[in-house]
N, C-alpha and C positions, 0 to 999 in steps of 0.2 A: 504494500499500500504505499501511496505517497500523496502529498499535498503540494499545491502550488499557490503562493501568495505574492501579490505585487505590492511592494512597500513603496515609499517615496523615492529612494535612491537605488533600490535593487529588487531583483526577484529572489524569492526564498523557496526553494524546493526542499521538503523534508521527506526522507525515506525511512519508513517505519518497518522494522524487521518483523513481519508476521508469519514467518515460517515455523518450523518445529523448533522446540526448546533444544539447546539453550539459546535465548534471543540476545540479539546485540542491542546496544543503545541506539536511539534514533540519530540519523545523520542529517545535518542541516547544511544545504549548499546555498550560499549567497552569491548571486551574480550581479556585480557592480559593473559599471562601464569600463573600468581600468583593470579589474582583476576578479577572480572568483575565490571564495573562501569555502573550506569544507571543515565543519566542526562536529565533534562527537564528545559526549560526556564520558569521562573515565572514572568509574566508581572506585578504582583502586587508589587513585590520587585525589579524588573529590575535585577534579578541575575539568574544564572543557579544553580539549585538544584542538588546535586549529592549524590548518595548512592553507597557505595562500598560493594560488597559481596565477601566472600571467595569462592574458588572453591568448598568446601564442602557445602556451603550455596546454590550455584547454582545446585549442584547435588540434594539436598533435594528439592529445588523448583521445578525442573524438575519432580521428582518423585511425589510430592504432587499434581501436576496438573492432574494426572491420578488416584488418590486415593479417596476414600470416606472420610467423616468427621471422624476425630479420632486423636490419638497421635501415632507417629511412630518414630522408629529409623532405621537407614539402616545399618545393618551388612554386611559383605562381604561373598559372596559365596566361596566355595573352589577354584574356578577358578579366583577369584578376582573381579568379578562383583558385584555391589550392589544389595541387596535383601531387599525390604521394609518389615518390621515386625510391626505388630500392638501390 
């Protein structure tokens, strides 16, 4: 299950682990214009762990989800769209 909320300065996607036990804490993904943050509560330390990704890293991650194992860089096509190259 997931939710999507549009805030003033970002879009927040929350991923809820609704599979079989043991369940993980919710993951909040905050998409800002300049970066994306991924946050998850850590019960062991009683803190929220946060990772910040640049928009280029998010673009690469999205491309990587649909590619086979290998090393890639993403040049731009003549029309400006990204083109994965192995």
